[in-house]
N, CA, C and O atoms as CSV, one atom per row, in Angstrom:
chain,resi,resn,atom,element,x,y,z
A,1,VAL,N,N,19.651,-40.688,35.025
A,1,VAL,CA,C,20.587,-39.862,34.885
A,1,VAL,C,C,19.860,-38.430,34.584
A,1,VAL,O,O,19.052,-38.241,33.675
A,2,PRO,N,N,20.226,-37.639,35.356
A,2,PRO,CA,C,19.370,-36.388,35.287
A,2,PRO,C,C,19.894,-35.342,34.461
A,2,PRO,O,O,19.480,-34.183,34.494
A,3,ASN,N,N,20.948,-35.829,33.608
A,3,ASN,CA,C,21.240,-34.866,32.753
A,3,ASN,C,C,21.664,-35.036,31.505
A,3,ASN,O,O,22.473,-35.961,31.570
A,4,SER,N,N,21.552,-34.547,30.037
A,4,SER,CA,C,21.898,-34.931,28.890
A,4,SER,C,C,23.574,-34.943,28.887
A,4,SER,O,O,24.259,-35.733,28.237
A,5,LEU,N,N,24.104,-33.822,29.815
A,5,LEU,CA,C,25.502,-34.145,29.688
A,5,LEU,C,C,26.250,-35.394,29.837
A,5,LEU,O,O,27.401,-35.482,29.409
A,6,VAL,N,N,25.616,-36.431,30.463
A,6,VAL,CA,C,26.117,-37.630,30.897
A,6,VAL,C,C,25.685,-38.682,29.298
A,6,VAL,O,O,26.286,-39.543,28.654
A,7,ALA,N,N,24.832,-38.254,29.231
A,7,ALA,CA,C,24.574,-39.127,27.715
A,7,ALA,C,C,25.529,-38.434,26.845
A,7,ALA,O,O,26.044,-39.161,25.996
A,8,ALA,N,N,25.890,-37.205,26.851
A,8,ALA,CA,C,26.519,-37.027,25.558
A,8,ALA,C,C,28.491,-37.633,26.220
A,8,ALA,O,O,29.448,-38.050,25.568
A,9,TYR,N,N,28.389,-37.487,27.095
A,9,TYR,CA,C,30.039,-38.108,27.254
A,9,TYR,C,C,29.659,-39.889,27.034
A,9,TYR,O,O,30.545,-40.558,26.503
A,10,ALA,N,N,28.737,-40.390,27.326
A,10,ALA,CA,C,28.628,-41.843,26.919
A,10,ALA,C,C,28.942,-42.044,25.494
A,10,ALA,O,O,29.711,-42.953,25.179
A,11,LEU,N,N,28.368,-41.208,24.527
A,11,LEU,CA,C,28.181,-40.912,23.228
A,11,LEU,C,C,29.709,-40.593,22.841
A,11,LEU,O,O,30.027,-41.131,21.781
A,12,ALA,N,N,30.459,-40.041,23.289
A,12,ALA,CA,C,31.946,-39.586,23.415
A,12,ALA,C,C,32.643,-40.727,23.349
A,12,ALA,O,O,33.360,-40.973,22.380
A,13,VAL,N,N,32.478,-41.726,24.595
A,13,VAL,CA,C,33.024,-42.612,24.930
A,13,VAL,C,C,33.178,-44.056,23.745
A,13,VAL,O,O,34.106,-44.724,23.288
A,14,ALA,N,N,31.951,-44.027,23.640
A,14,ALA,CA,C,31.295,-45.013,22.546
A,14,ALA,C,C,31.800,-44.886,21.207
A,14,ALA,O,O,31.875,-45.803,20.389
A,15,THR,N,N,32.168,-43.596,21.024
A,15,THR,CA,C,32.599,-43.184,19.507
A,15,THR,C,C,34.482,-43.483,19.583
A,15,THR,O,O,35.187,-44.067,18.761
A,16,SER,N,N,34.900,-42.767,21.009
A,16,SER,CA,C,36.334,-42.752,20.710
A,16,SER,C,C,36.801,-44.338,20.902
A,16,SER,O,O,37.969,-44.565,20.585
A,17,GLY,N,N,36.283,-45.072,21.220
A,17,GLY,CA,C,36.192,-46.620,21.829
A,17,GLY,C,C,36.069,-47.501,20.407
A,17,GLY,O,O,36.337,-48.686,20.207
A,18,GLN,N,N,35.661,-46.670,19.671
A,18,GLN,CA,C,35.485,-47.255,18.165
A,18,GLN,C,C,34.387,-48.445,18.126
A,18,GLN,O,O,34.672,-49.541,17.643
A,19,ALA,N,N,33.131,-48.157,18.661
A,19,ALA,CA,C,32.277,-48.848,18.538
A,19,ALA,C,C,31.603,-48.823,17.277
A,19,ALA,O,O,31.971,-47.957,16.485
A,20,LYS,N,N,30.596,-49.681,16.901
A,20,LYS,CA,C,30.400,-50.229,15.875
A,20,LYS,C,C,28.972,-49.656,15.432
A,20,LYS,O,O,28.724,-49.472,14.241
A,21,HIS,N,N,28.143,-49.412,16.338
A,21,HIS,CA,C,27.099,-48.309,16.532
A,21,HIS,C,C,26.427,-48.436,18.059
A,21,HIS,O,O,27.131,-49.004,18.894
A,22,ILE,N,N,25.071,-47.930,18.497
A,22,ILE,CA,C,25.469,-47.527,19.721
A,22,ILE,C,C,23.532,-47.583,19.714
A,22,ILE,O,O,22.655,-46.832,19.289
A,23,LEU,N,N,23.556,-48.682,20.312
A,23,LEU,CA,C,21.534,-48.979,20.790
A,23,LEU,C,C,21.534,-48.007,22.515
A,23,LEU,O,O,22.232,-47.892,23.522
A,24,LEU,N,N,20.216,-47.490,21.922
A,24,LEU,CA,C,19.930,-46.824,23.039
A,24,LEU,C,C,18.438,-47.466,23.681
A,24,LEU,O,O,17.641,-47.755,22.789
A,25,ALA,N,N,18.070,-47.664,24.748
A,25,ALA,CA,C,16.981,-48.256,25.524
A,25,ALA,C,C,16.671,-46.981,26.713
A,25,ALA,O,O,17.505,-46.365,27.377
A,26,GLY,N,N,15.397,-46.863,26.710
A,26,GLY,CA,C,14.765,-46.348,28.057
A,26,GLY,C,C,15.013,-44.934,27.776
A,26,GLY,O,O,14.921,-44.291,28.822
A,27,PHE,N,N,15.272,-44.256,26.836
A,27,PHE,CA,C,15.724,-42.709,26.626
A,27,PHE,C,C,14.777,-42.047,26.948
A,27,PHE,O,O,15.108,-40.907,27.271
A,28,ASP,N,N,13.453,-42.300,27.024
A,28,ASP,CA,C,12.060,-41.359,26.961
A,28,ASP,C,C,12.042,-41.654,28.122
A,28,ASP,O,O,11.320,-42.651,28.107
A,29,GLY,N,N,12.398,-41.452,29.383
A,29,GLY,CA,C,11.914,-41.502,30.698
A,29,GLY,C,C,10.800,-40.289,31.389
A,29,GLY,O,O,10.248,-40.280,32.490
A,30,TYR,N,N,10.739,-39.297,30.238
A,30,TYR,CA,C,10.068,-38.362,30.890
A,30,TYR,C,C,8.893,-38.180,29.945
A,30,TYR,O,O,8.892,-38.748,28.853
A,31,GLY,N,N,7.697,-37.248,30.419
A,31,GLY,CA,C,6.550,-37.107,29.766
A,31,GLY,C,C,6.793,-35.993,28.483
A,31,GLY,O,O,7.763,-35.297,28.184
A,32,SER,N,N,5.512,-36.158,27.909
A,32,SER,CA,C,6.281,-35.630,26.210
A,32,SER,C,C,6.117,-34.046,26.430
A,32,SER,O,O,6.148,-33.273,25.473
A,33,GLY,N,N,5.957,-33.653,27.642
A,33,GLY,CA,C,5.766,-32.349,27.315
A,33,GLY,C,C,7.218,-31.568,28.276
A,33,GLY,O,O,7.329,-30.371,28.541
A,34,ASP,N,N,8.076,-32.557,28.598
A,34,ASP,CA,C,8.923,-32.320,29.640
A,34,ASP,C,C,10.185,-31.637,28.643
A,34,ASP,O,O,10.645,-32.174,27.635
A,35,VAL,N,N,10.603,-30.292,29.227
A,35,VAL,CA,C,11.946,-29.728,28.438
A,35,VAL,C,C,12.891,-30.729,28.330
A,35,VAL,O,O,13.552,-30.684,27.292
A,36,ARG,N,N,13.209,-31.842,29.296
A,36,ARG,CA,C,14.633,-32.357,29.395
A,36,ARG,C,C,14.261,-33.173,28.099
A,36,ARG,O,O,15.237,-33.497,27.421
A,37,ASN,N,N,12.902,-33.602,27.587
A,37,ASN,CA,C,13.130,-34.461,26.005
A,37,ASN,C,C,13.769,-33.707,24.931
A,37,ASN,O,O,14.549,-34.223,24.132
A,38,ALA,N,N,13.288,-31.980,24.919
A,38,ALA,CA,C,14.035,-31.414,23.906
A,38,ALA,C,C,15.552,-30.894,24.328
A,38,ALA,O,O,16.096,-30.042,23.626
A,39,GLU,N,N,16.041,-31.291,25.188
A,39,GLU,CA,C,17.366,-31.180,25.905
A,39,GLU,C,C,18.004,-32.757,25.310
A,39,GLU,O,O,19.198,-32.845,25.024
A,40,MET,N,N,17.458,-33.451,25.229
A,40,MET,CA,C,17.935,-34.819,25.008
A,40,MET,C,C,18.220,-34.965,23.394
A,40,MET,O,O,19.290,-35.154,22.816
A,41,SER,N,N,16.904,-34.813,22.874
A,41,SER,CA,C,16.714,-34.605,21.331
A,41,SER,C,C,17.963,-33.670,20.901
A,41,SER,O,O,18.672,-34.110,19.995
A,42,LYS,N,N,18.270,-32.515,21.425
A,42,LYS,CA,C,19.201,-31.441,20.639
A,42,LYS,C,C,20.481,-32.216,20.904
A,42,LYS,O,O,21.399,-32.108,20.090
A,43,THR,N,N,20.623,-33.015,22.013
A,43,THR,CA,C,22.146,-33.817,22.354
A,43,THR,C,C,22.446,-34.804,21.026
A,43,THR,O,O,23.468,-34.860,20.342
A,44,LEU,N,N,21.267,-35.518,20.913
A,44,LEU,CA,C,21.242,-36.613,19.930
A,44,LEU,C,C,21.373,-36.096,18.273
A,44,LEU,O,O,22.201,-36.436,17.427
A,45,ASP,N,N,20.252,-35.170,18.176
A,45,ASP,CA,C,21.003,-34.259,16.888
A,45,ASP,C,C,22.253,-33.736,16.386
A,45,ASP,O,O,22.775,-33.694,15.272
A,46,GLU,N,N,22.627,-33.288,17.737
A,46,GLU,CA,C,23.945,-32.811,17.423
A,46,GLU,C,C,24.894,-33.560,17.341
A,46,GLU,O,O,25.853,-33.092,16.726
A,47,TYR,N,N,25.049,-35.019,17.911
A,47,TYR,CA,C,26.068,-35.771,17.841
A,47,TYR,C,C,25.740,-36.750,16.825
A,47,TYR,O,O,26.598,-37.586,16.542
A,48,GLN,N,N,24.691,-36.762,16.274
A,48,GLN,CA,C,24.361,-37.351,14.627
A,48,GLN,C,C,25.394,-36.635,13.525
A,48,GLN,O,O,26.121,-37.108,12.653
A,49,LYS,N,N,25.017,-34.785,14.136
A,49,LYS,CA,C,25.883,-34.050,12.784
A,49,LYS,C,C,27.194,-33.987,13.044
A,49,LYS,O,O,27.763,-33.042,12.496
A,50,THR,N,N,28.148,-35.003,13.997
A,50,THR,CA,C,29.338,-34.715,14.034
A,50,THR,C,C,30.039,-35.798,12.889
A,50,THR,O,O,29.460,-36.839,12.579
A,51,LYS,N,N,30.914,-35.537,12.506
A,51,LYS,CA,C,31.630,-36.581,11.684
A,51,LYS,C,C,32.038,-37.691,11.509
A,51,LYS,O,O,32.159,-38.359,10.482
A,52,ASP,N,N,32.309,-37.941,12.785
A,52,ASP,CA,C,32.345,-39.303,13.554
A,52,ASP,C,C,31.580,-40.297,14.219
A,52,ASP,O,O,31.840,-41.441,14.592
A,53,SER,N,N,30.341,-39.411,14.286
A,53,SER,CA,C,29.244,-40.019,14.751
A,53,SER,C,C,29.048,-41.663,14.148
A,53,SER,O,O,29.262,-42.170,13.047
A,54,LEU,N,N,28.523,-42.210,15.483
A,54,LEU,CA,C,28.081,-44.103,15.154
A,54,LEU,C,C,26.763,-43.923,14.746
A,54,LEU,O,O,26.295,-42.793,14.882
A,55,GLN,N,N,26.041,-44.834,14.256
A,55,GLN,CA,C,24.858,-44.762,13.846
A,55,GLN,C,C,23.918,-45.456,15.327
A,55,GLN,O,O,24.169,-46.504,15.921
A,56,LEU,N,N,22.806,-44.453,15.617
A,56,LEU,CA,C,22.305,-44.801,16.885
A,56,LEU,C,C,20.933,-45.524,16.046
A,56,LEU,O,O,20.484,-45.280,14.927
A,57,PHE,N,N,20.452,-46.603,17.199
A,57,PHE,CA,C,19.658,-47.344,17.072
A,57,PHE,C,C,18.604,-47.693,17.893
A,57,PHE,O,O,18.689,-48.866,18.259
A,58,ALA,N,N,17.393,-46.947,18.423
A,58,ALA,CA,C,16.455,-47.108,19.499
A,58,ALA,C,C,16.251,-48.430,19.571
A,58,ALA,O,O,16.229,-48.878,18.424
A,59,ILE,N,N,16.077,-49.344,20.449
A,59,ILE,CA,C,15.675,-50.640,20.957
A,59,ILE,C,C,14.093,-50.872,21.582
A,59,ILE,O,O,13.294,-51.807,21.527
A,60,THR,N,N,14.081,-49.670,22.134
A,60,THR,CA,C,12.546,-49.525,22.712
A,60,THR,C,C,11.991,-48.535,22.212
A,60,THR,O,O,12.585,-47.808,21.416
A,61,PRO,N,N,10.660,-48.317,22.618
A,61,PRO,CA,C,10.090,-47.171,21.644
A,61,PRO,C,C,10.417,-45.520,22.088
A,61,PRO,O,O,10.581,-45.082,23.226
A,62,THR,N,N,10.451,-44.758,20.753
A,62,THR,CA,C,11.220,-43.707,21.478
A,62,THR,C,C,10.561,-42.726,20.425
A,62,THR,O,O,10.002,-42.948,19.351
A,63,GLN,N,N,10.818,-41.609,21.091
A,63,GLN,CA,C,10.046,-40.411,20.116
A,63,GLN,C,C,11.332,-39.451,19.585
A,63,GLN,O,O,10.964,-38.345,19.190
A,64,TYR,N,N,12.467,-39.651,19.532
A,64,TYR,CA,C,13.668,-39.196,19.099
A,64,TYR,C,C,13.901,-39.776,17.532
A,64,TYR,O,O,13.489,-40.832,17.052
A,65,ALA,N,N,14.793,-38.601,16.838
A,65,ALA,CA,C,14.921,-39.008,15.605
A,65,ALA,C,C,16.059,-39.755,15.250
A,65,ALA,O,O,16.958,-39.402,14.486
A,66,VAL,N,N,15.932,-41.004,15.971
A,66,VAL,CA,C,16.607,-42.230,15.624
A,66,VAL,C,C,16.084,-43.372,14.954
A,66,VAL,O,O,14.923,-43.698,15.199
A,67,LYS,N,N,16.880,-44.141,14.007
A,67,LYS,CA,C,15.819,-45.640,13.694
A,67,LYS,C,C,15.691,-46.251,14.512
A,67,LYS,O,O,16.535,-46.374,15.399
A,68,LYS,N,N,14.792,-46.728,14.487
A,68,LYS,CA,C,14.023,-47.653,15.720
A,68,LYS,C,C,13.879,-49.258,15.281
A,68,LYS,O,O,13.453,-49.474,14.146
A,69,TYR,N,N,14.103,-50.005,15.844
A,69,TYR,CA,C,14.582,-51.572,15.689
A,69,TYR,C,C,13.900,-52.216,17.069
A,69,TYR,O,O,13.853,-51.636,18.154
A,70,SER,N,N,13.350,-53.632,16.760
A,70,SER,CA,C,12.902,-54.466,18.242
A,70,SER,C,C,14.088,-54.716,18.524
A,70,SER,O,O,14.993,-54.760,17.690
A,71,VAL,N,N,14.225,-54.923,19.822
A,71,VAL,CA,C,15.636,-55.713,20.401
A,71,VAL,C,C,15.678,-57.212,20.119
A,71,VAL,O,O,16.651,-57.948,20.282
A,72,TYR,N,N,14.266,-57.603,19.596
A,72,TYR,CA,C,14.701,-59.207,19.002
A,72,TYR,C,C,15.068,-59.094,17.359
A,72,TYR,O,O,15.496,-60.004,16.649
A,73,GLY,N,N,14.846,-58.045,17.064
A,73,GLY,CA,C,15.071,-58.005,15.490
A,73,GLY,C,C,16.239,-57.371,15.087
A,73,GLY,O,O,16.325,-57.052,13.901
A,74,PHE,N,N,17.465,-57.045,16.102
A,74,PHE,CA,C,18.662,-56.312,15.531
A,74,PHE,C,C,19.571,-57.088,15.305
A,74,PHE,O,O,20.632,-56.676,14.836
């Protein structure tokens, strides 16, 4: 998906659907210096600051500021 806006909509749908938490997999699709990483990082950070945000868990390696778990240990 070429835009963090799509991720923001997906987070909103999961939240409004009253999911218990959100698992992230494969969100680090760009190189470390790519500006799109900063955009996604900001999207995830802003989401986590909202009152009704759900806990985010990365189940694949990530550079984003979310809790990290093994896909096998969740």
